[in-house]
N, C-alpha and C positions, 0 to 999 in steps of 0.2 A: 504492497499498499505505498504513496508515494502521497509525504508531507510538504505542503509548500511550507518556503523559506520564511523563518519572521520574517516583517516586516521591516524589520530596522536591515535587515541582510537586503532585501529589496530594494529600500531606499541609496544604501551606501554602492551598492553596486550597480544605477542608474539604468539607462534602458536597454541593459541587456535581460533576456529576461531567462529563467533558470530553470528544467526539470529535474529531477532525481529518477532516475533507473537501478535501485539498488533493488538485486534481487530478480531480476526480468533478464532474461538470456536475450541478446542480439543476433546472436554468430550465425543466426540461420540466413537474416537478412539485413545484409550489413549496409544498407547502402545511405547513413549517414558517418562523415570520418568520425575517425574518433585519434584525439591528441594527447599526447602526453606530457610531460617536462621533466623526466628519466638524466638529462644531461644536468640541468637544475642555471639553465639560461633567463637572464634577464627577463629578455619576451619570446614569443614565437609568431612569427608571422607564419599566418592560414590563409590559404584559397579558398577558403570559405566563409556563411556567415552564420551557419547553424551546424554543430556537430557535439561531439561529446567530446567532455576531458575526462582522463582515469585518471590525472595526475599525476602518477611514478605506473611503472611496470608491473605486472601484474608477481607475486601476489604482494604484493607490495602499495595496488592500486588503491584510492580512495573510493566511494559510491562513486557511482560515472552520473556526468551532469549536462546530462543537454542545455546548450548556451547557444539564445538565439541573440544577437548582435543588437535585430532591427534595422535601423538607423545610422549607429552607431560605428565608427569603423576599428572597436578595441571594448573590451572585457575583460573583467579577472572574475576567475572559476573566485566561490567562495567557502571551496575546500584547500587548495593548494593557495592560492593568492599567484597563480599564474597569467601573467596578460598576455593576452591575447590578439593580435593587432591584423586586421582583414589585409589583406593585397590577393586583389582578385587576377594578377599576375603569377601567382602559384596556381590557379585551376586546381582547388582540393585536397590541394600539400599542404603542405608547412618547410619551413625553415628556421631553425635546421631540421635534415629529412627525415636525421634518427627521432624523430618529436610524431612520430606516426603512427598508429593502432592498431593491426591485422587481427580483429578475437579469432582465433584457431574453431576451427567446427567441432563440437561438443559430442 
């Protein structure tokens, strides 16, 4: 069951919208890009305005959060504080490239 973020977090993180997909598997239908910040970089440039943040690589990932930047060009994950910056030239990928994650089929 998804719980909405507290109002204080929704206000703090601005225009971006967040949804939590804890306990749900998306491995069979991976249409939404997934990104992480395992390298610990200051920001991750992404070529999508709607994506999932998983924090770090499994098994050290946080609950998978759906982030929708809307009209904004950046968003901060409320779990890991990774700053994601939109770059349309990346076409759904990330820079650094190792910040992309593809779930393995169960």
